[in-house]
C-alpha positions as CSV (number, residue, x, y, z in Angstrom):
1,M,48.9,50.6,44.0
2,K,48.8,53.2,41.3
3,F,45.7,53.2,39.0
4,P,47.6,52.4,35.7
5,R,49.1,49.3,37.4
6,L,45.7,48.3,38.9
7,L,44.0,48.7,35.5
8,G,46.7,46.6,33.9
9,L,46.2,43.8,36.5
10,V,42.5,43.8,36.0
11,I,42.8,43.6,32.2
12,S,45.3,40.8,32.5
13,L,42.9,38.8,34.7
14,L,40.0,39.4,32.4
15,L,42.0,38.2,29.4
16,S,43.1,35.1,31.2
17,A,39.7,34.2,32.7
18,P,38.2,32.4,29.6
19,A,41.2,30.0,29.6
20,F,40.4,29.1,33.2
21,A,36.7,28.9,32.6
22,A,36.9,26.8,29.5
23,G,38.5,23.7,31.2
24,P,39.7,20.7,29.3
25,A,38.9,20.5,25.6
26,V,36.1,18.0,24.8
27,L,36.7,15.7,21.9
28,R,33.7,13.8,20.6
29,F,34.2,10.2,19.3
30,A,31.8,7.8,17.6
31,T,31.8,4.1,18.3
32,E,29.5,1.1,18.8
33,E,28.3,-0.4,22.1
34,W,30.9,-3.2,22.4
35,P,31.2,-4.3,26.0
36,P,33.5,-4.8,27.8
37,F,35.6,-2.5,25.6
38,F,33.0,0.2,25.0
39,S,29.7,0.6,26.8
40,A,27.8,3.5,28.4
41,A,26.8,0.9,31.1
42,L,30.4,0.2,32.2
43,P,32.7,2.4,34.3
44,G,34.7,4.8,32.2
45,N,32.7,3.8,29.1
46,G,34.5,0.4,29.1
47,L,38.1,-0.7,29.0
48,T,39.1,1.2,25.9
49,G,37.1,4.2,26.9
50,T,39.1,4.2,30.2
51,L,42.5,3.9,28.3
52,L,41.4,6.7,26.0
53,E,40.5,9.0,28.8
54,A,43.8,8.4,30.6
55,V,45.7,9.5,27.6
56,L,43.5,12.5,26.9
57,Q,44.0,13.8,30.5
58,H,47.7,14.3,29.6
59,M,46.5,16.4,26.6
60,D,44.3,18.5,28.9
61,A,41.3,17.1,27.1
62,T,38.4,14.7,27.8
63,A,36.3,12.4,25.7
64,K,32.6,12.5,24.9
65,I,31.8,9.1,23.5
66,E,28.6,8.6,21.5
67,Y,27.2,5.2,20.4
68,F,25.8,4.1,17.0
69,P,25.6,1.0,14.9
70,W,29.2,0.4,13.6
71,K,28.7,1.6,10.0
72,R,27.1,4.8,11.2
73,A,29.8,5.3,13.8
74,M,32.5,5.1,11.1
75,Q,30.6,7.5,8.9
76,L,30.1,10.1,11.6
77,G,33.4,9.8,13.3
78,L,35.5,10.0,10.1
79,N,33.4,12.6,8.2
80,D,31.3,14.8,10.5
81,R,33.2,17.9,11.6
82,H,31.7,17.7,15.1
83,Y,33.7,14.6,15.8
84,A,37.4,14.0,16.4
85,G,37.3,10.4,15.1
86,T,36.1,6.8,15.5
87,L,36.9,4.3,18.2
88,A,38.7,1.9,18.1
89,M,39.8,0.4,14.9
90,F,42.1,-2.2,13.5
91,R,44.8,-0.8,11.2
92,T,44.5,-2.0,7.6
93,P,45.9,-0.7,4.3
94,E,42.4,0.5,3.2
95,R,41.7,2.3,6.4
96,E,45.1,4.2,6.3
97,K,43.4,6.3,3.6
98,L,40.5,7.1,5.8
99,C,42.1,8.5,9.0
100,H,45.2,9.1,11.1
101,F,45.8,6.2,13.3
102,S,47.1,6.7,16.9
103,S,49.4,4.4,18.7
104,A,47.8,1.2,20.1
105,V,45.1,1.5,22.8
106,G,44.8,-2.1,23.6
107,S,44.3,-5.3,21.6
108,R,41.6,-7.7,20.4
109,Q,41.6,-11.5,20.0
110,T,39.3,-12.7,17.3
111,V,38.0,-16.2,17.5
112,L,35.6,-18.5,15.6
113,A,32.6,-19.5,17.7
114,Y,30.5,-22.5,16.8
115,L,28.1,-25.0,18.4
116,K,29.5,-27.9,20.5
117,D,27.1,-30.4,18.8
118,Q,27.9,-29.0,15.3
119,P,31.7,-28.6,15.4
120,V,33.6,-26.8,12.7
121,A,37.0,-28.5,12.3
122,A,39.5,-26.0,10.8
123,A,43.3,-26.0,11.1
124,T,43.6,-23.0,8.8
125,L,41.3,-20.3,7.3
126,G,41.3,-22.3,4.1
127,D,39.5,-25.1,5.9
128,L,36.5,-22.8,6.3
129,R,35.6,-22.9,2.6
130,G,31.9,-23.9,2.3
131,V,31.1,-22.9,5.9
132,R,28.4,-20.3,6.4
133,I,30.0,-17.7,8.7
134,G,28.4,-14.8,10.4
135,T,30.3,-11.5,10.6
136,V,29.4,-7.9,11.5
137,A,29.0,-5.4,8.6
138,G,31.9,-3.0,8.5
139,Y,34.2,-5.0,10.7
140,S,37.8,-6.0,9.7
141,N,38.6,-9.6,10.8
142,G,42.2,-9.5,9.7
143,E,43.7,-9.1,6.3
144,P,44.0,-12.9,5.5
145,F,40.4,-13.5,6.3
146,D,39.1,-10.3,4.7
147,E,41.0,-11.1,1.5
148,M,39.5,-14.6,1.3
149,V,36.1,-13.0,1.7
150,R,36.8,-10.4,-1.1
151,S,38.0,-13.1,-3.4
152,G,35.0,-15.3,-2.8
153,Q,36.9,-18.1,-1.1
154,L,34.9,-17.8,2.1
155,T,31.1,-17.4,2.5
156,V,30.0,-14.8,5.0
157,D,26.7,-13.3,6.0
158,E,27.0,-9.8,7.5
159,G,24.8,-9.1,10.5
160,L,24.1,-5.8,12.3
161,N,25.9,-6.7,15.5
162,N,27.5,-9.6,17.5
163,D,24.4,-10.3,19.6
164,I,22.2,-10.9,16.6
165,N,24.9,-13.1,15.1
166,L,25.1,-15.2,18.3
167,R,21.3,-15.6,18.3
168,K,21.5,-16.8,14.6
169,L,24.3,-19.2,15.6
170,L,22.1,-20.7,18.4
171,H,19.3,-21.1,15.9
172,R,21.6,-22.8,13.5
173,R,21.3,-20.1,10.8
174,Y,25.0,-19.9,10.8
175,S,27.6,-22.7,11.2
176,A,30.0,-20.3,12.9
177,V,30.5,-16.6,13.7
178,V,33.6,-14.5,13.9
179,V,33.7,-12.6,17.2
180,E,36.1,-11.1,19.8
181,K,37.0,-13.5,22.6
182,R,36.5,-11.2,25.6
183,M,33.5,-9.5,24.2
184,L,31.9,-13.0,23.7
185,R,32.6,-14.0,27.3
186,H,31.2,-10.7,28.6
187,V,28.0,-10.9,26.6
188,L,27.4,-14.6,27.5
189,A,27.9,-13.9,31.2
190,G,25.7,-10.8,31.2
191,G,22.3,-12.6,31.9
192,R,20.8,-12.5,28.5
193,Y,21.8,-16.1,27.7
194,T,20.8,-19.1,29.7
195,S,23.3,-21.5,31.1
196,A,22.3,-24.1,28.5
197,E,22.9,-21.6,25.7
198,R,26.3,-20.7,27.0
199,E,27.4,-24.3,27.2
200,R,26.4,-24.9,23.6
201,I,28.9,-22.3,22.3
202,V,32.6,-23.2,21.9
203,I,35.5,-21.3,20.3
204,A,38.6,-21.9,18.2
205,E,41.4,-19.4,19.0
206,H,44.1,-20.5,16.6
207,L,42.8,-19.1,13.4
208,F,43.3,-15.4,14.1
209,P,46.3,-13.5,15.5
210,E,45.8,-11.0,18.3
211,R,45.7,-7.4,16.9
212,S,46.2,-4.0,18.3
213,V,43.4,-1.3,18.0
214,H,43.8,2.4,17.5
215,V,42.0,5.7,17.7
216,C,41.1,6.7,14.1
217,F,41.4,10.5,14.0
218,Q,39.8,12.3,11.0
219,R,42.1,12.6,8.0
220,N,42.7,16.4,8.0
221,E,45.2,18.8,9.5
222,E,43.4,19.0,12.8
223,G,43.2,15.2,13.0
224,L,46.9,14.8,12.3
225,R,47.7,17.4,15.0
226,R,45.5,15.5,17.5
227,Q,47.0,12.1,16.5
228,R,50.5,13.4,17.1
229,A,49.5,14.9,20.5
230,F,47.8,11.7,21.5
231,D,50.8,9.6,20.7
232,E,53.1,11.9,22.6
233,A,50.7,11.8,25.6
234,A,50.3,8.0,25.4
235,R,54.1,7.6,26.1
236,E,53.5,9.1,29.5
237,V,50.7,6.6,30.5
238,D,51.1,3.0,31.7
239,L,48.2,1.6,29.6
240,A,49.1,-2.0,30.5
241,R,48.7,-1.3,34.2
242,I,45.4,0.5,33.7
243,E,44.1,-2.5,31.6
244,R,45.1,-5.0,34.3
245,D,43.4,-2.9,37.0
246,Y,40.3,-2.5,34.9
247,W,39.9,-6.3,34.2
248,R,40.3,-6.9,37.9
249,A,37.8,-4.3,38.9
250,I,35.0,-5.4,36.6
251,S,35.6,-9.1,37.3
252,E,35.1,-8.4,41.0
253,A,32.1,-6.1,40.5
254,P,28.7,-7.8,41.2
255,R,26.5,-8.5,38.2
256,Q,23.2,-6.7,38.0
């Protein structure tokens, strides 16, 4: 091989080396510990973390998920340039102004939890007038519920997280709490609550519709580019199958 051709080959390899060395792009996301959907203690950072990673692999990217209280997670994920966005959020008109929403990465079923010996009879949200309800600060609980809170029709007390709210419910400081159904089941089964405490809590499922959740990419040009790339990649992934397999896997895994 002549020297000019050899030199050209060496230069070509050197120029391409950083691309091989760099590996997948790392996107940082902020969220809250919210098992079984998000948790550093679960495989794949929880169900939604697993769905997220499956899509990012098709973008030649990977996720670095960092955990904070929910309000802090929103502040960092949506405003700090070191983050790509916040995970995972319900889509509301107010939040449309804050970020670029991806296609759905799963769903959530909100329920009303109350004590078996202190039942809350409510056929509609309007029947909750006068009931002291625990919610988590910064959460959206659906536009009908949120609007009734804003207009003063419903009385809520915002807590730091779901676990604190459940403890307050058990101590009768709340008459009811708004909580996600599968998260509630996971937390109650995790060993921090006694059998007697679990049996005291019952739920009403009919007051809230099931809602999709989304990645909330920062509202800038880079966030819009990532959101579009994410949605394109998501079409290549069978998220429903991954979700079914994940629920099966964690239900069969032994409890610590």
